[in-house]
C-alpha positions as CSV (number, residue, x, y, z in Angstrom):
1,M,0.0,0.0,0.0
2,R,1.0,3.6,-0.6
3,V,0.5,6.5,1.9
4,E,-0.3,10.0,0.5
5,W,-1.1,13.2,2.3
6,S,-3.9,15.5,1.2
7,A,-3.3,19.2,0.9
8,T,-5.6,19.7,3.9
9,A,-3.5,17.1,6.0
10,L,-0.3,18.8,5.1
11,A,-1.7,22.2,6.1
12,S,-3.1,20.8,9.4
13,G,0.2,19.1,10.2
14,R,2.2,22.2,9.6
15,R,0.4,23.9,12.5
16,F,2.2,21.5,14.9
17,M,5.8,21.7,13.4
18,R,7.1,23.2,16.7
19,D,6.6,19.8,18.2
20,Q,9.3,18.0,16.2
21,D,9.1,14.8,18.3
22,G,5.3,14.6,18.0
23,M,5.4,15.2,14.2
24,R,8.2,12.6,13.9
25,S,5.9,10.1,15.7
26,V,3.0,11.0,13.4
27,T,5.2,10.5,10.3
28,Q,6.4,7.1,11.6
29,A,2.8,6.0,12.5
30,T,1.4,7.0,9.0
31,A,4.3,5.1,7.3
32,A,3.4,2.1,9.4
33,L,-0.2,2.2,8.0
34,A,1.3,1.0,4.7
35,I,2.0,-2.3,6.4
36,N,-1.1,-2.5,8.7
37,P,-3.8,-0.1,7.5
38,L,-6.3,-1.2,10.2
39,P,-4.4,-1.2,13.5
40,S,-6.4,-2.6,16.4
41,S,-5.8,0.6,18.3
42,G,-7.6,2.6,15.6
43,F,-11.2,3.6,15.2
44,H,-12.8,2.5,12.0
45,R,-16.2,3.5,10.7
46,G,-17.1,3.0,7.0
47,R,-14.5,4.5,4.8
48,Y,-13.0,6.8,7.5
49,H,-10.4,5.7,9.9
50,R,-8.7,7.4,12.9
51,V,-5.6,6.5,14.9
52,R,-4.2,8.3,17.9
53,V,-0.5,9.0,18.0
54,G,0.6,10.6,21.3
55,H,-1.1,13.9,21.5
56,Y,-2.4,13.8,17.9
57,R,-5.2,12.2,16.0
58,V,-4.7,11.1,12.4
59,M,-7.7,10.7,10.1
60,Y,-7.4,8.8,6.9
61,V,-9.2,6.9,4.2
62,I,-8.3,3.7,2.3
63,D,-9.1,3.5,-1.4
64,D,-7.8,0.3,-3.0
65,D,-4.0,0.4,-2.5
66,V,-3.8,4.0,-1.5
67,I,-4.1,5.4,2.1
68,T,-4.8,9.1,2.1
69,I,-4.1,11.0,5.2
70,E,-6.9,13.5,5.5
71,R,-6.2,15.5,8.6
72,V,-3.9,15.7,11.7
73,D,-5.3,17.3,14.8
74,R,-4.1,17.8,18.3
75,V,-6.3,15.9,20.8
76,S,-8.1,18.4,23.0
77,G,-6.8,18.6,26.5
78,S,-3.3,17.8,25.4
């Protein structure tokens, strides 16, 4: 599988670039989706999927052999 980032996801991720360790973790977790697109720790409903990575939530969709990262948000309260 291939992982791509939408323009919206890139823009939402840029907001958190001051947290280099957090963004590094997000990048590693999204790369791991290519191997296991449906991790047991994730939330899956229909075509939308969500996985938590530290203080961040990554939302993505799976279309055939492409995983598209749709959004990266900081979890409230973190």
